[in-house]
C-alpha positions in Angstrom: 0.0 0.0 0.0 1.4 3.5 -0.9 1.7 6.3 1.7 -1.2 8.1 0.0 -3.4 5.0 0.3 -2.5 4.6 4.0 -3.4 8.2 4.6 -6.7 7.8 2.7 -7.4 4.6 4.7 -6.9 6.6 8.0 -9.0 9.5 6.8 -11.8 7.1 5.9 -11.9 6.4 9.6 -12.1 10.1 10.5 -8.4 10.5 11.3 -6.7 13.9 10.6 -3.1 14.8 11.1 -1.1 17.4 13.0 2.6 18.1 12.6 4.9 19.8 15.1 8.5 19.7 14.1 9.2 16.0 13.3 6.3 14.7 15.3 3.2 13.6 13.5 0.0 13.3 15.6 -3.0 11.3 14.5 -6.2 13.0 15.7 -9.0 10.5 16.1 -12.5 12.0 16.7 -14.4 10.6 19.7 -16.5 7.6 18.9 -14.3 6.5 15.9 -12.5 3.2 15.9 -9.6 2.3 13.7 -9.1 -1.4 12.8 -5.9 -2.8 14.1 -4.6 -3.7 10.6 -4.9 0.0 9.6 -3.1 1.1 12.7 -0.3 -1.5 12.1 0.1 -0.2 8.5 0.4 3.4 9.7 3.0 2.4 12.3 5.0 0.6 9.8 4.9 3.5 7.4 5.4 6.2 10.1 8.6 7.7 8.6 7.1 7.7 5.1 3.9 9.4 6.3 6.0 12.0 8.1 8.0 12.7 5.0 4.9 12.9 2.8 3.1 15.3 5.2 6.2 17.5 5.5 6.5 17.7 1.7 2.8 18.6 1.5 3.3 21.4 4.0 6.4 22.7 2.3 5.0 22.4 -1.2 3.1 25.3 -2.8 2.4 23.4 -6.1 -0.8 21.6 -6.7 -0.9 18.0 -5.7 -2.7 15.8 -8.2 -3.8 12.5 -6.8 -7.0 11.7 -8.6 -6.2 10.9 -12.2 -9.7 10.1 -13.3 -11.1 12.2 -16.1 -13.1 15.1 -14.6 -15.9 14.7 -17.2 -16.2 11.0 -16.4 -16.2 11.7 -12.6 -18.9 14.4 -13.0 -21.1 12.1 -15.1 -20.9 9.4 -12.4 -21.7 11.7 -9.6 -24.6 13.3 -11.5 -26.0 10.0 -12.6 -25.4 7.9 -9.4 -26.1 10.7 -6.9 -28.8 12.5 -8.9 -26.8 15.7 -8.1 -27.4 18.8 -10.3 -24.8 19.2 -13.0 -24.2 22.8 -12.0 -22.4 21.5 -8.8 -21.1 18.3 -10.2 -18.7 19.9 -12.7 -17.0 22.1 -10.1 -16.8 19.3 -7.5 -15.3 16.9 -10.0 -12.7 19.6 -11.0 -11.8 20.3 -7.3 -11.3 16.5 -6.7 -8.5 16.4 -9.3 -5.9 18.7 -7.8 -5.3 19.9 -4.3 -5.3 23.7 -4.5 -2.0 25.4 -3.7 -1.9 26.5 -0.1 -4.4 23.8 1.1 -2.9 21.0 3.2 -3.6 17.6 1.8 -5.6 16.4 4.8 -7.9 19.5 4.6 -8.4 18.9 0.9 -9.3 15.2 1.5 -11.8 16.3 4.2 -13.3 18.8 1.7 -13.8 16.0 -0.8 -15.4 13.8 1.8 -17.7 16.6 3.1 -18.5 17.7 -0.5 -19.8 14.2 -1.4 -22.0 14.1 1.6 -23.4 17.6 1.1 -24.1 16.9 -2.6 -25.8 13.6 -1.9 -27.9 14.9 1.0 -28.5 18.6 0.0 -27.5 19.1 -3.6 -31.0 19.2 -5.1 -32.3 21.3 -2.2 -29.5 23.8 -2.6 -30.1 24.0 -6.3 -33.9 24.5 -5.8 -33.1 27.3 -3.3 -30.7 29.1 -5.6 -27.4 28.3 -4.0 -24.5 29.2 -6.3 -21.5 27.0 -6.9 -19.4 29.5 -5.0 -21.8 29.2 -2.0 -20.8 25.5 -1.7 -17.3 25.3 -3.1 -15.9 28.8 -3.3 -12.4 29.9 -2.0 -9.9 32.6 -2.7 -7.3 31.3 -5.2 -4.5 33.4 -3.7 -5.1 32.6 0.0 -7.5 29.6 -0.1 -8.2 29.1 3.6 -7.4 32.6 4.9 -10.4 34.5 3.5 -13.4 33.2 5.3 -15.6 35.7 3.5 -14.8 33.8 0.3 -15.1 30.2 1.6 -18.0 28.1 0.5 -20.0 25.9 2.9 -18.1 22.7 2.2 -14.7 24.1 3.1 -16.0 25.2 6.5 -17.6 21.8 7.4 -14.3 20.0 8.4 -16.2 16.9 9.2 -19.4 18.5 10.6 -22.7 17.7 9.0 -25.4 20.0 7.5 -28.7 19.5 9.3 -30.8 22.1 7.5 -30.6 24.2 4.3 -32.8 27.2 3.4 -32.5 30.0 0.9 -30.3 32.2 3.2 -28.2 29.8 5.3 -27.3 26.3 6.3 -27.3 25.0 9.9 -24.4 22.8 10.8 -24.2 20.1 13.4 -23.5 21.9 16.7 -25.8 24.8 15.7 -23.4 26.9 13.7 -24.9 28.7 10.7 -23.3 29.4 7.4 -24.8 32.4 5.6 -24.6 32.5 1.8 -22.6 35.2 0.1 -24.7 37.9 -1.5 
């Protein structure tokens, strides 16, 4: 298994990463359990994971991990998930390459959160007039620094959406995300 695949496997179980100097810390949300074989793989690849994450932090170039054709991915999402094409094209594009300035774990969380939002709320958001930027927007120069430019999905970070209306979305924990006007 490659380092990227091990990281993906850990993220599938809710794990995120924190680096401080040479130390890599796995952050496991309460209530999540990681199978022993996944933990063993992570321990065996600890040095490679550290090197990979350090390179991600130091890198300012886009990281392309998903090599699937964006049009093919968009068609699958639209067909299988019954998601409006308006959102599907942008989401498929954003899954191709990690934007410069976005840490890989944050990008992966964005992809996971985006899939859930589109499956659960895509048609509702479309009906209520939510724009692509309301869901996926970010500032290309400083992607995560301009909260006034971030779309809903970037702000979720593992939280769920519990309600969507024309003006805002309510997140788990009661936070509200107001659409940009």
